mmCIF entry with sequence, helices, sheets and N, C-alpha, C, O atoms, coordinates in Angstrom:
data_MODEL
# 
_entry.id   MODEL 
# 
_entity.id                         1 
_entity.type                       polymer 
_entity.pdbx_number_of_molecules   1 
# 
_entity_poly.entity_id                      1 
_entity_poly.type                           'polypeptide(L)' 
_entity_poly.nstd_linkage                   no 
_entity_poly.nstd_monomer                   no 
_entity_poly.pdbx_seq_one_letter_code       MGALAIAFGILVIIFPQLVGILVGIFFIIVGINILAFGNRFTRLP 
_entity_poly.pdbx_seq_one_letter_code_can   MGALAIAFGILVIIFPQLVGILVGIFFIIVGINILAFGNRFTRLP 
_entity_poly.pdbx_strand_id                 A 
# 
loop_
_entity_poly_seq.entity_id 
_entity_poly_seq.num 
_entity_poly_seq.mon_id 
_entity_poly_seq.hetero 
1 1  MET n 
1 2  GLY n 
1 3  ALA n 
1 4  LEU n 
1 5  ALA n 
1 6  ILE n 
1 7  ALA n 
1 8  PHE n 
1 9  GLY n 
1 10 ILE n 
1 11 LEU n 
1 12 VAL n 
1 13 ILE n 
1 14 ILE n 
1 15 PHE n 
1 16 PRO n 
1 17 GLN n 
1 18 LEU n 
1 19 VAL n 
1 20 GLY n 
1 21 ILE n 
1 22 LEU n 
1 23 VAL n 
1 24 GLY n 
1 25 ILE n 
1 26 PHE n 
1 27 PHE n 
1 28 ILE n 
1 29 ILE n 
1 30 VAL n 
1 31 GLY n 
1 32 ILE n 
1 33 ASN n 
1 34 ILE n 
1 35 LEU n 
1 36 ALA n 
1 37 PHE n 
1 38 GLY n 
1 39 ASN n 
1 40 ARG n 
1 41 PHE n 
1 42 THR n 
1 43 ARG n 
1 44 LEU n 
1 45 PRO n 
# 
_struct_asym.id          A 
_struct_asym.entity_id   1 
# 
loop_
_struct_conf.conf_type_id 
_struct_conf.id 
_struct_conf.pdbx_PDB_helix_id 
_struct_conf.beg_label_comp_id 
_struct_conf.beg_label_asym_id 
_struct_conf.beg_label_seq_id 
_struct_conf.pdbx_beg_PDB_ins_code 
_struct_conf.end_label_comp_id 
_struct_conf.end_label_asym_id 
_struct_conf.end_label_seq_id 
_struct_conf.pdbx_end_PDB_ins_code 
_struct_conf.beg_auth_comp_id 
_struct_conf.beg_auth_asym_id 
_struct_conf.beg_auth_seq_id 
_struct_conf.end_auth_comp_id 
_struct_conf.end_auth_asym_id 
_struct_conf.end_auth_seq_id 
_struct_conf.pdbx_PDB_helix_class 
_struct_conf.details 
_struct_conf.pdbx_PDB_helix_length 
HELX_P HELX_P1 AA1 GLY A 2  ? ILE A 14 ? GLY A 2  ILE A 14 1 ? 13 
HELX_P HELX_P2 AA2 PRO A 16 ? PHE A 37 ? PRO A 16 PHE A 37 1 ? 22 
HELX_P HELX_P3 AA3 GLY A 38 ? ARG A 40 ? GLY A 38 ARG A 40 5 ? 3  
# 
_struct_conf_type.id          HELX_P 
_struct_conf_type.criteria    ? 
_struct_conf_type.reference   ? 
# 
loop_
_atom_site.group_PDB 
_atom_site.id 
_atom_site.type_symbol 
_atom_site.label_atom_id 
_atom_site.label_alt_id 
_atom_site.label_comp_id 
_atom_site.label_asym_id 
_atom_site.label_entity_id 
_atom_site.label_seq_id 
_atom_site.pdbx_PDB_ins_code 
_atom_site.Cartn_x 
_atom_site.Cartn_y 
_atom_site.Cartn_z 
_atom_site.occupancy 
_atom_site.B_iso_or_equiv 
_atom_site.pdbx_formal_charge 
_atom_site.auth_seq_id 
_atom_site.auth_comp_id 
_atom_site.auth_asym_id 
_atom_site.auth_atom_id 
_atom_site.pdbx_PDB_model_num 
ATOM 1   N N  . MET A 1 1  ? -82.370  12.573 -127.880 1.00 0.00 ? 1  MET A N  1 
ATOM 2   C CA . MET A 1 1  ? -83.627  12.821 -127.165 1.00 0.00 ? 1  MET A CA 1 
ATOM 3   C C  . MET A 1 1  ? -84.323  14.046 -127.755 1.00 0.00 ? 1  MET A C  1 
ATOM 4   O O  . MET A 1 1  ? -85.548  14.064 -127.873 1.00 0.00 ? 1  MET A O  1 
ATOM 5   N N  . GLY A 1 2  ? -83.556  15.062 -128.121 1.00 0.00 ? 2  GLY A N  1 
ATOM 6   C CA . GLY A 1 2  ? -84.143  16.257 -128.724 1.00 0.00 ? 2  GLY A CA 1 
ATOM 7   C C  . GLY A 1 2  ? -84.825  15.943 -130.038 1.00 0.00 ? 2  GLY A C  1 
ATOM 8   O O  . GLY A 1 2  ? -85.914  16.443 -130.318 1.00 0.00 ? 2  GLY A O  1 
ATOM 9   N N  . ALA A 1 3  ? -84.166  15.093 -130.864 1.00 0.00 ? 3  ALA A N  1 
ATOM 10  C CA . ALA A 1 3  ? -84.755  14.731 -132.151 1.00 0.00 ? 3  ALA A CA 1 
ATOM 11  C C  . ALA A 1 3  ? -86.064  13.971 -131.940 1.00 0.00 ? 3  ALA A C  1 
ATOM 12  O O  . ALA A 1 3  ? -87.025  14.167 -132.685 1.00 0.00 ? 3  ALA A O  1 
ATOM 13  N N  . LEU A 1 4  ? -86.102  13.101 -130.922 1.00 0.00 ? 4  LEU A N  1 
ATOM 14  C CA . LEU A 1 4  ? -87.342  12.382 -130.620 1.00 0.00 ? 4  LEU A CA 1 
ATOM 15  C C  . LEU A 1 4  ? -88.448  13.345 -130.224 1.00 0.00 ? 4  LEU A C  1 
ATOM 16  O O  . LEU A 1 4  ? -89.598  13.182 -130.632 1.00 0.00 ? 4  LEU A O  1 
ATOM 17  N N  . ALA A 1 5  ? -88.100  14.352 -129.428 1.00 0.00 ? 5  ALA A N  1 
ATOM 18  C CA . ALA A 1 5  ? -89.096  15.329 -128.991 1.00 0.00 ? 5  ALA A CA 1 
ATOM 19  C C  . ALA A 1 5  ? -89.649  16.101 -130.176 1.00 0.00 ? 5  ALA A C  1 
ATOM 20  O O  . ALA A 1 5  ? -90.854  16.345 -130.251 1.00 0.00 ? 5  ALA A O  1 
ATOM 21  N N  . ILE A 1 6  ? -88.772  16.493 -131.113 1.00 0.00 ? 6  ILE A N  1 
ATOM 22  C CA . ILE A 1 6  ? -89.214  17.219 -132.306 1.00 0.00 ? 6  ILE A CA 1 
ATOM 23  C C  . ILE A 1 6  ? -90.111  16.334 -133.162 1.00 0.00 ? 6  ILE A C  1 
ATOM 24  O O  . ILE A 1 6  ? -91.162  16.779 -133.625 1.00 0.00 ? 6  ILE A O  1 
ATOM 25  N N  . ALA A 1 7  ? -89.706  15.091 -133.374 1.00 0.00 ? 7  ALA A N  1 
ATOM 26  C CA . ALA A 1 7  ? -90.501  14.162 -134.178 1.00 0.00 ? 7  ALA A CA 1 
ATOM 27  C C  . ALA A 1 7  ? -91.862  13.939 -133.534 1.00 0.00 ? 7  ALA A C  1 
ATOM 28  O O  . ALA A 1 7  ? -92.877  13.883 -134.229 1.00 0.00 ? 7  ALA A O  1 
ATOM 29  N N  . PHE A 1 8  ? -91.889  13.810 -132.205 1.00 0.00 ? 8  PHE A N  1 
ATOM 30  C CA . PHE A 1 8  ? -93.146  13.609 -131.497 1.00 0.00 ? 8  PHE A CA 1 
ATOM 31  C C  . PHE A 1 8  ? -94.043  14.833 -131.634 1.00 0.00 ? 8  PHE A C  1 
ATOM 32  O O  . PHE A 1 8  ? -95.254  14.703 -131.810 1.00 0.00 ? 8  PHE A O  1 
ATOM 33  N N  . GLY A 1 9  ? -93.447  16.025 -131.553 1.00 0.00 ? 9  GLY A N  1 
ATOM 34  C CA . GLY A 1 9  ? -94.214  17.253 -131.729 1.00 0.00 ? 9  GLY A CA 1 
ATOM 35  C C  . GLY A 1 9  ? -94.849  17.327 -133.108 1.00 0.00 ? 9  GLY A C  1 
ATOM 36  O O  . GLY A 1 9  ? -96.003  17.735 -133.239 1.00 0.00 ? 9  GLY A O  1 
ATOM 37  N N  . ILE A 1 10 ? -94.103  16.934 -134.141 1.00 0.00 ? 10 ILE A N  1 
ATOM 38  C CA . ILE A 1 10 ? -94.641  16.925 -135.501 1.00 0.00 ? 10 ILE A CA 1 
ATOM 39  C C  . ILE A 1 10 ? -95.791  15.928 -135.599 1.00 0.00 ? 10 ILE A C  1 
ATOM 40  O O  . ILE A 1 10 ? -96.819  16.218 -136.209 1.00 0.00 ? 10 ILE A O  1 
ATOM 41  N N  . LEU A 1 11 ? -95.615  14.748 -134.995 1.00 0.00 ? 11 LEU A N  1 
ATOM 42  C CA . LEU A 1 11 ? -96.683  13.749 -134.994 1.00 0.00 ? 11 LEU A CA 1 
ATOM 43  C C  . LEU A 1 11 ? -97.941  14.278 -134.325 1.00 0.00 ? 11 LEU A C  1 
ATOM 44  O O  . LEU A 1 11 ? -99.051  14.037 -134.802 1.00 0.00 ? 11 LEU A O  1 
ATOM 45  N N  . VAL A 1 12 ? -97.771  15.004 -133.213 1.00 0.00 ? 12 VAL A N  1 
ATOM 46  C CA . VAL A 1 12 ? -98.924  15.563 -132.505 1.00 0.00 ? 12 VAL A CA 1 
ATOM 47  C C  . VAL A 1 12 ? -99.691  16.516 -133.414 1.00 0.00 ? 12 VAL A C  1 
ATOM 48  O O  . VAL A 1 12 ? -100.922 16.516 -133.438 1.00 0.00 ? 12 VAL A O  1 
ATOM 49  N N  . ILE A 1 13 ? -98.941  17.333 -134.164 1.00 0.00 ? 13 ILE A N  1 
ATOM 50  C CA . ILE A 1 13 ? -99.582  18.304 -135.057 1.00 0.00 ? 13 ILE A CA 1 
ATOM 51  C C  . ILE A 1 13 ? -100.307 17.599 -136.197 1.00 0.00 ? 13 ILE A C  1 
ATOM 52  O O  . ILE A 1 13 ? -101.420 17.980 -136.558 1.00 0.00 ? 13 ILE A O  1 
ATOM 53  N N  . ILE A 1 14 ? -99.674  16.567 -136.765 1.00 0.00 ? 14 ILE A N  1 
ATOM 54  C CA . ILE A 1 14 ? -100.248 15.917 -137.953 1.00 0.00 ? 14 ILE A CA 1 
ATOM 55  C C  . ILE A 1 14 ? -101.316 14.894 -137.570 1.00 0.00 ? 14 ILE A C  1 
ATOM 56  O O  . ILE A 1 14 ? -102.381 14.846 -138.185 1.00 0.00 ? 14 ILE A O  1 
ATOM 57  N N  . PHE A 1 15 ? -101.032 14.078 -136.558 1.00 0.00 ? 15 PHE A N  1 
ATOM 58  C CA . PHE A 1 15 ? -101.939 12.983 -136.197 1.00 0.00 ? 15 PHE A CA 1 
ATOM 59  C C  . PHE A 1 15 ? -102.335 13.048 -134.724 1.00 0.00 ? 15 PHE A C  1 
ATOM 60  O O  . PHE A 1 15 ? -101.925 12.178 -133.956 1.00 0.00 ? 15 PHE A O  1 
ATOM 61  N N  . PRO A 1 16 ? -103.117 14.045 -134.297 1.00 0.00 ? 16 PRO A N  1 
ATOM 62  C CA . PRO A 1 16 ? -103.442 14.135 -132.863 1.00 0.00 ? 16 PRO A CA 1 
ATOM 63  C C  . PRO A 1 16 ? -104.198 12.908 -132.342 1.00 0.00 ? 16 PRO A C  1 
ATOM 64  O O  . PRO A 1 16 ? -103.968 12.474 -131.214 1.00 0.00 ? 16 PRO A O  1 
ATOM 65  N N  . GLN A 1 17 ? -105.101 12.347 -133.161 1.00 0.00 ? 17 GLN A N  1 
ATOM 66  C CA . GLN A 1 17 ? -105.848 11.171 -132.703 1.00 0.00 ? 17 GLN A CA 1 
ATOM 67  C C  . GLN A 1 17 ? -104.913 9.977  -132.533 1.00 0.00 ? 17 GLN A C  1 
ATOM 68  O O  . GLN A 1 17 ? -105.010 9.232  -131.558 1.00 0.00 ? 17 GLN A O  1 
ATOM 69  N N  . LEU A 1 18 ? -104.003 9.804  -133.500 1.00 0.00 ? 18 LEU A N  1 
ATOM 70  C CA . LEU A 1 18 ? -103.061 8.684  -133.440 1.00 0.00 ? 18 LEU A CA 1 
ATOM 71  C C  . LEU A 1 18 ? -102.189 8.800  -132.195 1.00 0.00 ? 18 LEU A C  1 
ATOM 72  O O  . LEU A 1 18 ? -101.958 7.812  -131.498 1.00 0.00 ? 18 LEU A O  1 
ATOM 73  N N  . VAL A 1 19 ? -101.708 10.008 -131.918 1.00 0.00 ? 19 VAL A N  1 
ATOM 74  C CA . VAL A 1 19 ? -100.850 10.211 -130.748 1.00 0.00 ? 19 VAL A CA 1 
ATOM 75  C C  . VAL A 1 19 ? -101.616 9.912  -129.469 1.00 0.00 ? 19 VAL A C  1 
ATOM 76  O O  . VAL A 1 19 ? -101.069 9.313  -128.543 1.00 0.00 ? 19 VAL A O  1 
ATOM 77  N N  . GLY A 1 20 ? -102.894 10.330 -129.409 1.00 0.00 ? 20 GLY A N  1 
ATOM 78  C CA . GLY A 1 20 ? -103.709 10.030 -128.246 1.00 0.00 ? 20 GLY A CA 1 
ATOM 79  C C  . GLY A 1 20 ? -103.829 8.536  -128.014 1.00 0.00 ? 20 GLY A C  1 
ATOM 80  O O  . GLY A 1 20 ? -103.752 8.065  -126.880 1.00 0.00 ? 20 GLY A O  1 
ATOM 81  N N  . ILE A 1 21 ? -104.018 7.792  -129.102 1.00 0.00 ? 21 ILE A N  1 
ATOM 82  C CA . ILE A 1 21 ? -104.107 6.328  -128.997 1.00 0.00 ? 21 ILE A CA 1 
ATOM 83  C C  . ILE A 1 21 ? -102.782 5.746  -128.515 1.00 0.00 ? 21 ILE A C  1 
ATOM 84  O O  . ILE A 1 21 ? -102.761 4.880  -127.640 1.00 0.00 ? 21 ILE A O  1 
ATOM 85  N N  . LEU A 1 22 ? -101.668 6.227  -129.091 1.00 0.00 ? 22 LEU A N  1 
ATOM 86  C CA . LEU A 1 22 ? -100.357 5.712  -128.703 1.00 0.00 ? 22 LEU A CA 1 
ATOM 87  C C  . LEU A 1 22 ? -100.060 6.007  -127.236 1.00 0.00 ? 22 LEU A C  1 
ATOM 88  O O  . LEU A 1 22 ? -99.535  5.155  -126.520 1.00 0.00 ? 22 LEU A O  1 
ATOM 89  N N  . VAL A 1 23 ? -100.400 7.230  -126.788 1.00 0.00 ? 23 VAL A N  1 
ATOM 90  C CA . VAL A 1 23 ? -100.174 7.589  -125.385 1.00 0.00 ? 23 VAL A CA 1 
ATOM 91  C C  . VAL A 1 23 ? -101.015 6.705  -124.473 1.00 0.00 ? 23 VAL A C  1 
ATOM 92  O O  . VAL A 1 23 ? -100.540 6.251  -123.432 1.00 0.00 ? 23 VAL A O  1 
ATOM 93  N N  . GLY A 1 24 ? -102.276 6.459  -124.866 1.00 0.00 ? 24 GLY A N  1 
ATOM 94  C CA . GLY A 1 24 ? -103.143 5.586  -124.084 1.00 0.00 ? 24 GLY A CA 1 
ATOM 95  C C  . GLY A 1 24 ? -102.571 4.185  -123.975 1.00 0.00 ? 24 GLY A C  1 
ATOM 96  O O  . GLY A 1 24 ? -102.553 3.599  -122.893 1.00 0.00 ? 24 GLY A O  1 
ATOM 97  N N  . ILE A 1 25 ? -102.101 3.642  -125.104 1.00 0.00 ? 25 ILE A N  1 
ATOM 98  C CA . ILE A 1 25 ? -101.498 2.305  -125.099 1.00 0.00 ? 25 ILE A CA 1 
ATOM 99  C C  . ILE A 1 25 ? -100.263 2.287  -124.203 1.00 0.00 ? 25 ILE A C  1 
ATOM 100 O O  . ILE A 1 25 ? -100.051 1.346  -123.439 1.00 0.00 ? 25 ILE A O  1 
ATOM 101 N N  . PHE A 1 26 ? -99.439  3.358  -124.311 1.00 0.00 ? 26 PHE A N  1 
ATOM 102 C CA . PHE A 1 26 ? -98.228  3.427  -123.505 1.00 0.00 ? 26 PHE A CA 1 
ATOM 103 C C  . PHE A 1 26 ? -98.543  3.380  -122.016 1.00 0.00 ? 26 PHE A C  1 
ATOM 104 O O  . PHE A 1 26 ? -97.904  2.645  -121.263 1.00 0.00 ? 26 PHE A O  1 
ATOM 105 N N  . PHE A 1 27 ? -99.542  4.177  -121.590 1.00 0.00 ? 27 PHE A N  1 
ATOM 106 C CA . PHE A 1 27 ? -99.879  4.199  -120.170 1.00 0.00 ? 27 PHE A CA 1 
ATOM 107 C C  . PHE A 1 27 ? -100.482 2.872  -119.728 1.00 0.00 ? 27 PHE A C  1 
ATOM 108 O O  . PHE A 1 27 ? -100.256 2.446  -118.595 1.00 0.00 ? 27 PHE A O  1 
ATOM 109 N N  . ILE A 1 28 ? -101.247 2.207  -120.598 1.00 0.00 ? 28 ILE A N  1 
ATOM 110 C CA . ILE A 1 28 ? -101.796 0.884  -120.265 1.00 0.00 ? 28 ILE A CA 1 
ATOM 111 C C  . ILE A 1 28 ? -100.657 -0.115 -120.048 1.00 0.00 ? 28 ILE A C  1 
ATOM 112 O O  . ILE A 1 28 ? -100.675 -0.892 -119.094 1.00 0.00 ? 28 ILE A O  1 
ATOM 113 N N  . ILE A 1 29 ? -99.659  -0.085 -120.952 1.00 0.00 ? 29 ILE A N  1 
ATOM 114 C CA . ILE A 1 29 ? -98.523  -1.000 -120.837 1.00 0.00 ? 29 ILE A CA 1 
ATOM 115 C C  . ILE A 1 29 ? -97.749  -0.726 -119.548 1.00 0.00 ? 29 ILE A C  1 
ATOM 116 O O  . ILE A 1 29 ? -97.383  -1.652 -118.825 1.00 0.00 ? 29 ILE A O  1 
ATOM 117 N N  . VAL A 1 30 ? -97.504  0.570  -119.267 1.00 0.00 ? 30 VAL A N  1 
ATOM 118 C CA . VAL A 1 30 ? -96.790  0.921  -118.036 1.00 0.00 ? 30 VAL A CA 1 
ATOM 119 C C  . VAL A 1 30 ? -97.578  0.457  -116.813 1.00 0.00 ? 30 VAL A C  1 
ATOM 120 O O  . VAL A 1 30 ? -97.002  -0.084 -115.869 1.00 0.00 ? 30 VAL A O  1 
ATOM 121 N N  . GLY A 1 31 ? -98.899  0.668  -116.832 1.00 0.00 ? 31 GLY A N  1 
ATOM 122 C CA . GLY A 1 31 ? -99.736  0.241  -115.714 1.00 0.00 ? 31 GLY A CA 1 
ATOM 123 C C  . GLY A 1 31 ? -99.690  -1.260 -115.512 1.00 0.00 ? 31 GLY A C  1 
ATOM 124 O O  . GLY A 1 31 ? -99.616  -1.736 -114.379 1.00 0.00 ? 31 GLY A O  1 
ATOM 125 N N  . ILE A 1 32 ? -99.732  -2.010 -116.610 1.00 0.00 ? 32 ILE A N  1 
ATOM 126 C CA . ILE A 1 32 ? -99.653  -3.470 -116.516 1.00 0.00 ? 32 ILE A CA 1 
ATOM 127 C C  . ILE A 1 32 ? -98.302  -3.881 -115.931 1.00 0.00 ? 32 ILE A C  1 
ATOM 128 O O  . ILE A 1 32 ? -98.227  -4.765 -115.078 1.00 0.00 ? 32 ILE A O  1 
ATOM 129 N N  . ASN A 1 33 ? -97.224  -3.221 -116.404 1.00 0.00 ? 33 ASN A N  1 
ATOM 130 C CA . ASN A 1 33 ? -95.895  -3.541 -115.883 1.00 0.00 ? 33 ASN A CA 1 
ATOM 131 C C  . ASN A 1 33 ? -95.815  -3.277 -114.385 1.00 0.00 ? 33 ASN A C  1 
ATOM 132 O O  . ASN A 1 33 ? -95.263  -4.086 -113.638 1.00 0.00 ? 33 ASN A O  1 
ATOM 133 N N  . ILE A 1 34 ? -96.363  -2.152 -113.948 1.00 0.00 ? 34 ILE A N  1 
ATOM 134 C CA . ILE A 1 34 ? -96.318  -1.819 -112.516 1.00 0.00 ? 34 ILE A CA 1 
ATOM 135 C C  . ILE A 1 34 ? -97.096  -2.855 -111.714 1.00 0.00 ? 34 ILE A C  1 
ATOM 136 O O  . ILE A 1 34 ? -96.640  -3.299 -110.661 1.00 0.00 ? 34 ILE A O  1 
ATOM 137 N N  . LEU A 1 35 ? -98.268  -3.239 -112.208 1.00 0.00 ? 35 LEU A N  1 
ATOM 138 C CA . LEU A 1 35 ? -99.063  -4.245 -111.501 1.00 0.00 ? 35 LEU A CA 1 
ATOM 139 C C  . LEU A 1 35 ? -98.371  -5.598 -111.507 1.00 0.00 ? 35 LEU A C  1 
ATOM 140 O O  . LEU A 1 35 ? -98.417  -6.327 -110.516 1.00 0.00 ? 35 LEU A O  1 
ATOM 141 N N  . ALA A 1 36 ? -97.728  -5.938 -112.625 1.00 0.00 ? 36 ALA A N  1 
ATOM 142 C CA . ALA A 1 36 ? -97.123  -7.255 -112.755 1.00 0.00 ? 36 ALA A CA 1 
ATOM 143 C C  . ALA A 1 36 ? -95.843  -7.382 -111.935 1.00 0.00 ? 36 ALA A C  1 
ATOM 144 O O  . ALA A 1 36 ? -95.600  -8.419 -111.318 1.00 0.00 ? 36 ALA A O  1 
ATOM 145 N N  . PHE A 1 37 ? -95.023  -6.331 -111.928 1.00 0.00 ? 37 PHE A N  1 
ATOM 146 C CA . PHE A 1 37 ? -93.707  -6.426 -111.315 1.00 0.00 ? 37 PHE A CA 1 
ATOM 147 C C  . PHE A 1 37 ? -93.633  -5.732 -109.961 1.00 0.00 ? 37 PHE A C  1 
ATOM 148 O O  . PHE A 1 37 ? -92.699  -5.960 -109.191 1.00 0.00 ? 37 PHE A O  1 
ATOM 149 N N  . GLY A 1 38 ? -94.624  -4.877 -109.669 1.00 0.00 ? 38 GLY A N  1 
ATOM 150 C CA . GLY A 1 38 ? -94.650  -4.225 -108.366 1.00 0.00 ? 38 GLY A CA 1 
ATOM 151 C C  . GLY A 1 38 ? -93.427  -3.356 -108.128 1.00 0.00 ? 38 GLY A C  1 
ATOM 152 O O  . GLY A 1 38 ? -93.086  -2.505 -108.950 1.00 0.00 ? 38 GLY A O  1 
ATOM 153 N N  . ASN A 1 39 ? -92.765  -3.578 -106.985 1.00 0.00 ? 39 ASN A N  1 
ATOM 154 C CA . ASN A 1 39 ? -91.627  -2.746 -106.609 1.00 0.00 ? 39 ASN A CA 1 
ATOM 155 C C  . ASN A 1 39 ? -90.399  -3.021 -107.462 1.00 0.00 ? 39 ASN A C  1 
ATOM 156 O O  . ASN A 1 39 ? -89.461  -2.224 -107.464 1.00 0.00 ? 39 ASN A O  1 
ATOM 157 N N  . ARG A 1 40 ? -90.387  -4.141 -108.190 1.00 0.00 ? 40 ARG A N  1 
ATOM 158 C CA . ARG A 1 40 ? -89.225  -4.472 -109.011 1.00 0.00 ? 40 ARG A CA 1 
ATOM 159 C C  . ARG A 1 40 ? -89.242  -3.703 -110.317 1.00 0.00 ? 40 ARG A C  1 
ATOM 160 O O  . ARG A 1 40 ? -88.249  -3.709 -111.045 1.00 0.00 ? 40 ARG A O  1 
ATOM 161 N N  . PHE A 1 41 ? -90.366  -3.030 -110.636 1.00 0.00 ? 41 PHE A N  1 
ATOM 162 C CA . PHE A 1 41 ? -90.466  -2.289 -111.883 1.00 0.00 ? 41 PHE A CA 1 
ATOM 163 C C  . PHE A 1 41 ? -89.506  -1.105 -111.865 1.00 0.00 ? 41 PHE A C  1 
ATOM 164 O O  . PHE A 1 41 ? -89.579  -0.255 -110.978 1.00 0.00 ? 41 PHE A O  1 
ATOM 165 N N  . THR A 1 42 ? -88.590  -1.050 -112.864 1.00 0.00 ? 42 THR A N  1 
ATOM 166 C CA . THR A 1 42 ? -87.650  0.048  -112.948 1.00 0.00 ? 42 THR A CA 1 
ATOM 167 C C  . THR A 1 42 ? -87.940  0.856  -114.196 1.00 0.00 ? 42 THR A C  1 
ATOM 168 O O  . THR A 1 42 ? -88.033  0.318  -115.299 1.00 0.00 ? 42 THR A O  1 
ATOM 169 N N  . ARG A 1 43 ? -88.085  2.175  -114.000 1.00 0.00 ? 43 ARG A N  1 
ATOM 170 C CA . ARG A 1 43 ? -88.419  3.062  -115.125 1.00 0.00 ? 43 ARG A CA 1 
ATOM 171 C C  . ARG A 1 43 ? -87.125  3.415  -115.863 1.00 0.00 ? 43 ARG A C  1 
ATOM 172 O O  . ARG A 1 43 ? -86.112  3.729  -115.238 1.00 0.00 ? 43 ARG A O  1 
ATOM 173 N N  . LEU A 1 44 ? -87.170  3.360  -117.196 1.00 0.00 ? 44 LEU A N  1 
ATOM 174 C CA . LEU A 1 44 ? -86.005  3.718  -117.990 1.00 0.00 ? 44 LEU A CA 1 
ATOM 175 C C  . LEU A 1 44 ? -85.770  5.221  -117.888 1.00 0.00 ? 44 LEU A C  1 
ATOM 176 O O  . LEU A 1 44 ? -86.726  5.990  -117.794 1.00 0.00 ? 44 LEU A O  1 
ATOM 177 N N  . PRO A 1 45 ? -84.499  5.651  -117.904 1.00 0.00 ? 45 PRO A N  1 
ATOM 178 C CA . PRO A 1 45 ? -84.185  7.083  -117.797 1.00 0.00 ? 45 PRO A CA 1 
ATOM 179 C C  . PRO A 1 45 ? -84.643  7.847  -119.032 1.00 0.00 ? 45 PRO A C  1 
ATOM 180 O O  . PRO A 1 45 ? -84.458  9.061  -119.111 1.00 0.00 ? 45 PRO A O  1 
# 
């Protein structure tokens, strides 16, 4: 998890626009999952 955080931090520094797009897509996917599955939606740890 630490290595992922470091890699993500480097990506933010190098490609801030790309990261913004990826974060937006991620939240859209999560939102769709919540709407689709409702209370059955389980968030990964």
